[in-house]
N, C-alpha and C positions, 0 to 999 in steps of 0.2 A: 664042186662049187665053180661056177663059171665066172667070167670077168667080162668087162666091157672096155674096149679100147676107144679112147676119145681124145680130142684136142680140147684143152681147157685154157682159157686166158685168165691169168691170175693177176690181180691188182698188185702194183709194186710194193705197197706197204705189207701186204700178206706174203708176197714172195720173199721180202727181206726177213720177216719173222721165221719163215720156213728155213731159209738159208742159215740163220743164226741157230736155230734148233738142230739142224743137221750138223753144224760145226760142233755143237756141244756133245751130241750123242752118237754121231755117225749114222751109218745105215744108208738105206736107199731112199731117194726122193719119193718115189711112188708109195713106198710103205708108210712113210711119215704122213703124206697127204691123206692116205686112206685112214690111218689112225686118227688124224685130226678131224676128218669128216665124220667118222663114226662117233667120236666124242661129242662134236657139235650137234649131230642129229639126235643123239641120246639125251643130251641136256635139253634140247628143244622139246623133245617128246615128253620128258619128265616135267618140264615147266607147264605144258598144256594139260598134263594129267592130274595135277594137284588142284585141290579145291581152293578158291579164293579165300583170303583171310577175312574173317567176319568178326566184328566187334559186337559184343552183347552188353549194351549199357545197363548200368544198375543205378537205382536212386542213391543219392549221396547222403540221405538221411540227416544226421546231425550237422553236416557241413553246409547246409543250404545257404547260410548267411555269409559264407566266406567268398572272397573275390577270386574267381577262377581265371580271370584275365591277367592276373599278375602272379605268376607261379612263385616268385621269391617271397612275396608277402604272404601268400597262402601257406607255404612251408614254415615260414617264421611264426605265423599265428597258430599252426598246428603243433610244431615241435619246439617252439620257443626261440629266442634270439641267438642261442648258442648252437643252432642246428648244423653249422658248418664244421 
């Protein structure tokens, strides 16, 4: 496996987090940066590979006359005044 040597400018807030992590666990700077880059790239890839959440609405049937704009009132009417 090859490697690429490059100069990278890291924002101060990111550098601070890397320094803190190095103090906690030790190791080499370049190993930690590579690990964190891999984690971030994998998470990003996973986020883009998942399907968007889809809501399938269903008719409310017997609850048509209930007020959906006031959840507290709706729960009270369905479950009674002692729902808490």
